[in-house]
Structure formats: structure tokens, C-alpha cells
Phi, psi and omega in degrees: 000320181296321180294320179295319178296322179295321178296317179297319178296318179298322179295321177293319177299322179298319178298315181297312182296318180296321179296317180294324177298316180294315181298320181291315183285322185275321187240001180056032180061013182270071179243147176282178186296325182292315179295321177298324178296320177295322179295317179298318178298322179297315181296318179295317179295320180298315180296317181295314179295323179299317180292318182291307182294319179299322178291317180296325181269015174068015181294329180247023182235025171081016180286327188242148169278148185297134174063032173262166178298321180297319179293325179298320177295317179297321179293319179295320179296316179299315180297322179299315180295314181295318180298319179295316180296317178295322179298319179294321184286321191249353178247311184285313188258344184278156177280123182300342179281347181250358181203132178285109189297329181300334180297319182290338180273320187271334187290313185306312180296325178292320178297321179297317179298319180293319178299313181294319181298320178298318180294315182291325176295319178299316181293320180297317178294320180296315182291326182284323186262352187266359184281135179302149183296329182262022181300140182284125180279125188230152165256137176259122178270109181116110181257030177273206184297314181296320178297319178295315178302320184292314181293328178292319178296316181296320181291327185271350181254106183293341180266003181298138180279004185244154172226114184280124181247358178173162175249147170245127180210135184276352180280126179294337180290347183250009186296332180256012184282144172231129178246114183053039177085357181262124186274156167278121188258002177142185179267193184295334179291342179257001189297310184295316179296319180295321178298319180292315183289333182256005176072022180281140178246354186221144173240128178250120178278112183249050176236106187284350177245030181295139178282162178298324179298317179294315180300316180297318181296314180293322179298318179296318182294315181292321179297317180294329181270359180076022180266152174279140184238120178239158182223158164267145181291167176303159186303322184288351177264353179273136181289115180066016181073010182257141181275138173235154179299328180291347179285339181293130182211169176292150177291140177239175187295332178295323177295324184283337182262339178164136178228044186292138173272132184258127177275104185254132176272096184295331180296318178295318183292312182300329182297329182251357179247322184295131178061029176244159173272118183244131178241135180237120173273152185064033187292345179270352181281178183298311180287313183300319182290321177291322173303315181300317181295319181288320179296322182301330181293339183268006173068054174293152178297320175212136178244108184263122182251116185242131177199160177266356181256109184292326179293321178294321177297321178300316182295316183288324176296320179296320183289332182267314189253354180078008176211152182232051184285337178056036184238021179243151184292347179277354174255109192245125176262110183197159178250133182291349175286342183268095184295324181294315179296319179298318180300318180293319181294314180293323178293327180288314186264335182045065181293139177270334179231132179233127169253115184261097182251355181289131180189160166266132193233350183277113187301310182297324180295319180286336173294326178282325185232070184297330180296328178292320176297321177299313185295320184271306189285332182256297182295320178300316177298318179299320178299317181293318179299314180298316181294322180294315181295319183294338185245022169077029177297130183260346178212119183238127183238114177266123180275116183247194184217158178294343179289350176281349178275117184048063189295140174237006182227166176297318178302311181298319182293318180294323179287329174295317177298322178297321176298317183291324176296318178299320179295324179294318179292332177297331181280347183237355182258158181282339183267188178259111179248124184210171178238153176237127185243129173211173186267214184292144182248125181293130174086002177288158183299131179076013183283174180302320181297317177300315181297311181297317181298316179297318180294321179294316179297330179276359179094004175087182003280160172274124185265124177238137185293319186204144181299333185254003185295137180233156177215156171272143180225150169206159180282159180299311179300321180296315180299317183288322180295318178292326178297315179295320178293319180300320180297335180282332187248352183288155177252156185306135175085354182280158162252122179262118184261122182277138178291117183260004185076205180275144176296150185245137178285127183298323180300321179295322178295316180299316180297320180296316180296321178295319179297320179295328181286344180058035176232161178263111182231135179282155174247129180244133178263124188249357179089153179296143180274169182303130177078001186269139179268153174288319178228124178281156175233154179267342182233142174287165182298329181259014181256143174217136182229181178213150178270125184246288189258352183212135185292346181251010183230120180255134181265123182233125175287149181228147180287123180288154179232122179286134184304328183292347179269004187291333184303325178295328181294325182299313180297320182294328179294314179297316179298319180299316180298316180295320179297317179299317179297319181296314179299317180297319181294315178299318179298318180295319179296317180298318180294321181293322177294000000 
């Protein structure tokens, strides 16, 4: 309230001073007593109207922050209204013998300039003197929109822990640019020198569409120079596309491996999800829970979350609805191996869209217990397919893996069979039944990142199977967003293969995580595990696909498999596991000799 009163008082002082400036410059203060009386009346009327109009237009009621563009517009509007009213009172209707008319014409613009100057001077002093003495001196990499938003936020927040001392930008068109008084000091080749000369200890990457190559290059440069490296998240993670100070974070492995922006056709997605009953199996898992969160944004009539892990269901319900009471029929505790339970659940909810994410996924475990992989990944998928078809499901999406392409493991073979079963049901069902195939997902439960992080925290060693082993990676949100988009454009029986970018060497990931931890941890090579490939592929040797409706989604036809032929598959899985174990044993003996 005190600040608002001070602004109102300053505006009145501006009117008085502006009037006196005009009288002095125009009339040299040589006015008779009658004209001086008119001038005093003008000043009093101006102050009174300024307070009334400013209050009505919210200028003194907390609508605007001081010295912002929005307040400047509000101030100009207020001045325009007050100036017109004063002009009518003292020019149109007043006797020229009692008031110098030039005063009513010249005073308003001068008063507006004084009001604005006072506000900007106040903000400049506040921003200059309000920064903590121990504020971290930073360079902002990127002088675009995100960089400008960031420096403005830091400048306007007196409690900000940062002090911007320069911008780094590779565009030659911005070399002479200054944003809020902060200059662009050069491109990336000048970054380390600029940090040293200006005392900066931190570099903040303010490019929300930065490529993984750029992030890696800047990370390597800052790491070598002993600088701290922070980033803004990708654009799709910013609320409303606006930058907040809380968005600044440490760089993580997802930034270093890929930050691709996905072009999603919301119209296609909303058409098959909005106001529909959607069921997700494996809804408590890493992929299933993120799918649930993204699907929920499109307003399904009912979102049924099915999993056999009650704790996982509690977590996903809490993340979506803000409560985890587990007492509603849309939270379903069931195992996809139980065909009878699935039939009852599908008959009760009659889902129109099904995302089948439930699966056993750990390759070494399924090599030891191939029958378990058979029961869940094959028979479980068959149970879900049968229940979906029997209850009129119009869109069925089976979540698969790159290990289904030319499979050499039990995991790969079971997921390949699941793809073929889905293709068979696509040929006899009225809806669209398809599979979506992608590689490793960053941050999923039990993933490589979890393993490496735990090993580093324990002091090592970090175990890598082979120095040259590579894998495809994508983030969980990216995988789920592309999965939802793929379901909108896929045709019955297809496998839609998501573009994973270039494969990444696991050894490089391990080294990067160790470097980020700033600890000395050894790396141990343990050899490829049973059924594991040195390099994964997204397509089988006999598969060929084409890109149709989305640049990151490839359509691949798959050979359907009739369910009655599955008994042969069970034996082949066990044989495959035993063969893999035999090969592994012989290889180990040969190496020991």
C-alpha cells in the first residue's frame, strides 16, 4: 500500500513540476494574479483527476509491476484520459483571460515523461543495489528470447542468487547487442576467456531447442575450464513457454543424449482420446505412468489404470489426481496373466482405446526364466487382445521394443510374438490394432542410468558389458508422446518404429556420469550377457518400412501369428534360452583357456 501511495504522490508531483516548467519556459513566470490563479486551479484539477482516473484504471491498485512495459501502457492511457478532460475544462470552456491555454497543451506530455522517468530510475536503483554480495556471476549462453527472459527475471528478483555479467551468442548479428545493459561478449570460442576476465563461475545455457551435440560441446568446454554448467529445460517442459528462475537446473544425461522437440498433431490425438474410455495396462511402470499422465491431458471420459503392483498404482494416481486413496473403480489391481479377471474388467469398463504397456523387460532375468517371459509377454498379451476384441475396443496399441527386431534373446522373441499376435487380431477386429517399437528409455525403473548412478554413489566400479556396446535412447516423455501420436496415424497390423536418433556408446554415458559426479570411479568390463547384442537394431533383416505421416515414425508391416500356433513358440523360447546359455558357457571356457 505504501508503494502504491508513493507512486500516486510522485505522479501528482510530476503534474506540478511539469506545469511550472511550461509556465517558466513559455511565459518566463510573467503572469498576472488572475492567470496564476488559473494555473493553480489547473494543477489541483490535474492531481485530482490523475488520482481518480488512475485508481479506476488500476494504476494504483496493484495491476502492474513498476517500470514494466504493461505499466507504461497503463500510465499512457491514464495520462491520455486526464489530458483530454483537462483540455476540455481549461481550453474549450475556460476564458483565455483567466488561464494560459498553451499550458494545457504542453504540460501533459512533460508530466508523462517525468512519471515514467521516476519509475525507471527507481527500478534501476533497485536492481543495481539489491543483488546479494555473494551472488554467483554467470554468463548466459544464448541472447535470444529465452536469454532475455532469464536476464530480466534475474534483474527484477532481488533475491536471485545470480548476477549476469555477459551473454555468449554464436550469431554475428548479435555481437553488439546489449540486453538490459548486459553485453554480448562473443561466441563459444570466447566463452572461457570471457568467464575468466569477468569473474564468471557459471554458464547457463538459455537455448530451449539446443541439440544434444551443442549441449555436449558446451558441457565439455565448461568442465575442462572448471566452470559450473546449468541449463534451461526444453521448450515443451516450460509452463506456457515462459522461463522461470526455478527452471534453471543442472545438466543431466537426457540433455546430453537428446533434446528433440516433437511436432505433435493435437487434433489427431484428441480425436481418438477425448471423451473416450482409455485403459492402460502396466500403468504403474515408467512408460505406463507417463502414458497415463499424457493421456489424462486430453480429457478421456474414463482413464482406467491397470497394474499388478498396488504401490505403483498409488504413485501414478497421486501424480495425476493429487490423491492416492485407491478406492475408485478406475484404479484396477490385476495381472494380465489372469484371463478371467481381465475379461471381467474389460466387460465392466468397455474401453475404446487400450495401451498395452505391461511386460517383463529385464533381459538377463528372462534368460534364466524363459517360461515367465512366455506367460507375461506372450500369453498375457494374448489375454489382453482377446478381452479388447470381445468388448469392442476400436484402437489397441501394443508397446514393443527394439529387441524384437531379429531377436537373439527370450525378451526379444516374446516381444516379437506379441507384435505378431497384435497383427493377427488387426486382421479380424473392427478396430485398429498395432504395435509401437522403440529402444531404451532414459530414467525407467531398473534402467542403465539407475544402475550406473547407484554404482557411482557406492564408489564403483561402474560395470559396462563391452567397450563398444551401443544402444538407442530416448526420454520417457518423448517415447510416450510419439507413442500417442503413432497410435493416431498407424494402420491395422503395422509396427510403428520410433526414430531414436543415433545409437550411443554405453561407455561414453558411463564416463559422462562419472565426470558429472566429480568423483574417481573405475569402469569394469564384464562381457555381454546371454542373448545380448553388441549393437541393437530397430528393424529386422527382412523388414522394410516407410515414413508416411510423421518424420519420426516409420511404418513397418509385420507377419501375423495365429494364436493356435503358439504352443510351438513356448518350446522355442526354452530352447533359445538353453542354446544361449550353452554358447555363453563355451565362450567363457574358451576365454579362460
